[in-house]
C-alpha positions as CSV (number, residue, x, y, z in Angstrom):
1,M,-9.7,8.3,12.6
2,P,-6.9,10.7,13.7
3,A,-6.1,13.6,11.5
4,R,-3.8,13.1,8.5
5,V,-0.3,14.5,8.4
6,E,0.7,16.4,5.3
7,L,4.1,15.3,3.9
8,F,5.6,15.7,0.4
9,G,2.2,16.7,-1.1
10,I,0.2,13.7,0.3
11,A,-1.8,13.2,3.4
12,I,-0.7,10.2,5.6
13,D,-2.9,8.8,8.3
14,A,-1.3,9.0,11.8
15,L,-2.2,5.5,12.8
16,R,-0.6,2.6,14.6
17,M,-1.0,-1.0,13.3
18,D,-3.8,-1.8,15.7
19,Q,-5.8,1.3,14.7
20,A,-5.4,0.5,11.0
21,V,-6.6,-3.1,11.6
22,A,-9.5,-1.9,13.5
23,Q,-10.5,0.5,10.8
24,I,-10.4,-2.3,8.1
25,L,-12.5,-4.5,10.3
26,A,-15.0,-1.7,10.7
27,W,-15.2,-1.4,6.9
28,V,-15.7,-5.1,6.6
29,A,-18.5,-5.0,9.2
30,D,-20.4,-2.2,7.4
31,S,-22.9,-4.1,5.2
32,A,-23.7,-1.0,3.3
33,G,-20.2,0.2,2.7
34,R,-18.3,0.5,-0.6
35,C,-14.8,-0.7,-1.3
36,H,-12.2,1.3,0.6
37,F,-8.6,0.9,-0.5
38,V,-5.4,1.2,1.4
39,V,-2.0,2.4,0.1
40,T,1.3,2.2,1.9
41,P,3.9,4.8,0.7
42,N,7.5,4.1,1.0
43,V,10.5,6.1,-0.6
44,Q,9.7,4.8,-4.1
45,H,6.1,6.0,-3.8
46,V,7.2,9.4,-2.5
47,V,9.6,9.8,-5.3
48,M,7.1,8.8,-8.0
49,L,4.4,11.1,-6.5
50,Q,6.5,14.2,-7.1
51,K,5.8,13.9,-10.9
52,H,2.9,11.3,-11.3
53,D,-0.4,13.1,-11.2
54,A,-2.4,9.9,-11.7
55,L,-0.9,8.3,-8.7
56,K,-1.4,11.6,-6.7
57,A,-5.1,11.3,-7.5
58,V,-5.1,7.7,-6.2
59,Y,-3.6,8.9,-2.9
60,D,-6.1,11.7,-2.6
61,D,-9.0,9.1,-2.9
62,A,-7.5,6.4,-0.7
63,G,-9.4,5.2,2.4
64,M,-6.2,5.0,4.3
65,V,-2.6,6.1,3.6
66,L,-0.2,4.3,5.9
67,V,3.5,5.0,6.1
68,D,5.5,2.0,5.0
69,G,9.1,3.0,4.4
70,A,11.3,3.7,7.5
71,P,13.0,6.6,5.8
72,V,9.6,8.2,5.3
73,L,8.9,7.7,9.0
74,W,12.2,9.2,10.0
75,A,11.6,12.2,7.6
76,S,8.2,12.9,9.3
77,K,10.0,13.3,12.6
78,L,12.7,15.4,11.1
79,L,10.1,17.7,9.6
80,G,8.1,18.1,12.9
81,S,5.1,16.0,11.7
82,A,6.0,12.8,13.5
83,L,4.0,9.7,12.5
84,P,3.5,7.2,15.3
85,E,5.0,4.1,13.7
86,R,5.7,2.2,10.5
87,V,2.7,0.2,9.2
88,A,4.1,-1.8,6.3
89,G,1.8,-3.5,4.0
90,S,3.6,-6.8,4.4
91,D,2.9,-6.6,8.2
92,L,-0.6,-5.2,7.8
93,A,-2.1,-8.2,6.0
94,P,-0.9,-10.8,8.6
95,A,-1.9,-8.4,11.5
96,L,-5.4,-8.2,9.9
97,F,-5.5,-12.0,9.6
98,D,-4.5,-12.3,13.3
99,A,-7.4,-10.2,14.2
100,A,-10.0,-12.4,12.5
101,S,-12.1,-14.4,14.9
102,S,-14.9,-16.9,14.9
103,D,-17.2,-14.0,15.5
104,Q,-15.7,-12.0,12.6
105,P,-14.0,-14.3,10.2
106,L,-12.5,-12.9,7.0
107,R,-13.1,-14.0,3.3
108,V,-10.0,-13.0,1.4
109,Y,-9.1,-13.0,-2.4
110,L,-5.5,-12.9,-3.5
111,L,-4.8,-11.0,-6.8
112,G,-1.3,-10.9,-8.1
113,A,2.1,-12.7,-7.8
114,A,3.4,-15.3,-10.4
115,A,1.3,-18.2,-11.5
116,G,0.9,-20.7,-8.6
117,V,2.4,-18.4,-5.9
118,A,-1.0,-17.2,-4.6
119,D,-2.2,-20.8,-4.4
120,R,0.7,-21.6,-2.1
121,A,0.1,-18.5,-0.1
122,A,-3.6,-19.6,0.2
123,A,-2.5,-23.0,1.6
124,N,-0.2,-21.3,4.1
125,M,-2.9,-18.9,5.2
126,Q,-5.6,-21.6,5.7
127,S,-3.2,-23.6,8.0
128,R,-2.0,-20.6,10.0
129,W,-5.3,-18.5,10.3
130,P,-8.3,-20.8,10.7
131,N,-10.7,-17.8,10.8
132,V,-9.5,-16.7,7.3
133,Q,-10.9,-18.2,4.2
134,V,-9.2,-17.7,1.0
135,V,-12.1,-17.6,-1.5
136,G,-10.1,-17.2,-4.6
137,T,-6.6,-16.4,-6.3
138,Y,-5.7,-15.1,-9.7
139,S,-2.4,-14.2,-11.4
140,P,-3.2,-11.8,-14.2
141,P,-1.3,-12.0,-17.5
142,L,1.3,-9.5,-18.4
143,G,-0.3,-6.2,-19.7
144,F,-3.7,-7.1,-18.3
145,E,-4.3,-3.6,-17.1
146,K,-4.7,-2.4,-20.7
147,D,-7.1,-5.1,-21.8
148,E,-10.7,-4.2,-20.8
149,A,-12.0,-7.7,-21.4
150,E,-9.4,-9.1,-19.1
151,N,-10.2,-6.5,-16.5
152,G,-13.8,-7.3,-16.7
153,A,-13.1,-11.0,-16.2
154,I,-11.0,-10.3,-13.3
155,L,-13.6,-8.2,-11.6
156,A,-16.2,-10.9,-12.3
157,R,-14.0,-13.5,-10.7
158,I,-13.4,-11.3,-7.5
159,N,-17.1,-10.4,-7.2
160,A,-18.4,-14.0,-7.8
161,A,-16.1,-15.2,-4.9
162,G,-17.6,-12.5,-2.5
163,P,-14.5,-11.6,-0.5
164,D,-14.4,-9.2,2.5
165,V,-10.8,-8.1,1.7
166,L,-9.0,-8.1,-1.6
167,I,-5.2,-8.4,-1.3
168,V,-3.5,-6.8,-4.3
169,G,0.1,-7.7,-5.1
170,L,0.8,-6.3,-8.6
171,G,3.7,-3.9,-7.8
172,A,3.6,-0.1,-7.6
173,P,2.2,1.9,-9.1
174,K,0.2,-0.7,-11.2
175,Q,-1.7,-2.0,-8.2
176,E,-2.7,1.5,-6.9
177,L,-3.8,2.7,-10.4
178,W,-5.7,-0.5,-11.0
179,I,-7.6,-0.4,-7.7
180,H,-8.4,3.3,-8.2
181,K,-9.8,2.9,-11.7
182,H,-12.0,-0.1,-10.7
183,R,-12.8,0.6,-7.1
184,D,-16.5,1.2,-7.7
185,A,-16.8,-2.2,-9.4
186,I,-15.2,-4.2,-6.7
187,A,-17.6,-5.9,-4.3
188,A,-15.0,-6.4,-1.5
189,K,-15.3,-4.0,1.5
190,A,-11.5,-3.3,1.6
191,A,-8.6,-3.6,-0.9
192,L,-5.0,-3.6,0.3
193,C,-2.3,-2.5,-2.1
194,V,0.5,-4.5,-0.5
195,G,3.2,-5.2,-3.2
196,A,5.2,-8.5,-2.4
197,T,3.0,-9.6,0.4
198,I,1.5,-12.5,-1.5
199,D,5.1,-13.8,-2.2
200,F,6.0,-13.5,1.5
201,L,2.8,-15.4,2.5
202,A,3.7,-18.2,0.0
203,G,7.3,-18.3,1.3
204,E,8.5,-17.4,-2.2
205,R,10.5,-14.5,-0.8
206,S,11.9,-14.1,2.7
207,R,11.3,-11.2,4.9
208,A,14.2,-9.4,6.6
209,P,14.9,-10.5,10.2
210,I,12.8,-8.7,12.8
211,W,15.7,-6.8,14.2
212,M,16.5,-5.4,10.7
213,R,12.8,-4.3,10.3
214,E,12.8,-2.6,13.7
215,V,15.9,-0.5,13.0
216,G,14.8,0.4,9.5
217,L,17.2,-1.8,7.5
218,E,14.7,-4.0,5.6
219,W,15.6,-2.2,2.4
220,A,19.2,-3.4,2.8
221,Y,18.1,-7.0,3.2
222,R,15.9,-6.7,0.1
223,I,18.8,-5.3,-2.0
224,F,21.1,-8.1,-0.8
225,T,18.5,-10.8,-1.6
226,E,17.3,-9.3,-4.9
227,P,20.1,-7.1,-6.3
228,R,19.3,-7.5,-10.0
229,R,15.7,-6.3,-9.5
230,L,16.1,-3.7,-6.8
231,A,19.6,-2.2,-6.8
232,S,19.1,0.4,-9.6
233,R,15.7,1.4,-8.2
234,Y,17.0,1.9,-4.7
235,A,20.0,3.8,-6.0
236,K,17.8,6.3,-7.9
237,D,15.4,6.7,-4.9
238,A,18.4,7.2,-2.6
239,L,19.6,10.1,-4.8
240,V,16.1,11.8,-5.2
241,F,14.5,11.3,-1.7
242,P,16.9,13.5,0.3
243,R,16.2,16.3,-2.2
244,V,12.5,15.8,-1.8
245,V,13.0,16.0,2.0
246,A,15.2,19.1,1.7
247,R,12.5,20.9,-0.4
248,E,9.8,20.0,2.2
249,W,12.1,21.3,5.0
250,W,12.6,24.6,3.1
251,R,9.0,25.0,2.2
252,R,7.9,24.6,5.8
253,R,10.4,27.2,7.0
254,H,9.8,29.6,4.1
255,P,6.1,29.5,3.3
256,A,5.1,31.4,0.1
257,P,3.2,34.7,0.8
258,A,-0.5,34.6,0.4
259,G,-1.3,35.1,-3.2
260,A,2.3,34.4,-4.4
261,G,1.1,31.5,-6.5
262,W,-1.5,33.6,-8.3
263,R,1.0,36.5,-8.9
264,A,3.5,34.1,-10.3
265,Q,0.9,32.7,-12.7
266,Q,0.0,36.3,-13.8
267,A,3.7,37.2,-14.4
268,G,4.1,34.0,-16.5
């Protein structure tokens, strides 16, 4: 794969959508491969990553890190490390399903969303993508991530179904932390941490019009349609993210002298 771009303390793969899909299909085709997981950073993720060491470890171990948020893409260009295009998780899953064929069908498991939503998503997927077979769905109970017995049962469900791809829609950072913790116990070849994608596939929530996605205004549409859930979060991110970008800009233009970190530690 192309080299990763370093931004905000994380490494992001400089991939287009077609390249990301091709890589996932290559993982699926590798009979000896382990489970590779994909994360898709947006502004919320970048803000959390500044003070969340456990999430940073997740990103360091991810098989692919794909830029989701349009502001993150714009910041990459402003900082001179331009990423080629936005690869949103909610677009990645349908693009992967589009690429499935009779020669390389896909077995998919849906983990997440409210009770019944994943089943509706599965029905829509079966009618839209004949080469995609949904082999199982599950909506975990609240607080499941802290229950080892429940986690074991979830892993048993997934592995008994034998999926090629696990679609995880548990919300950030829960989905990323859960996949990272259990990645070695998951029999799927790929796991996509893609937030509200199961809701979109079910028709439970609507996506922004294509023109809004193309000009980077999907966030505005989501605030308009879900103000109670998203307004405060987006307001906080809108305050913090510009400061994160400014720090990155300053760091790139004023690199610390070699050994400065060690000297600072000694002085402290």
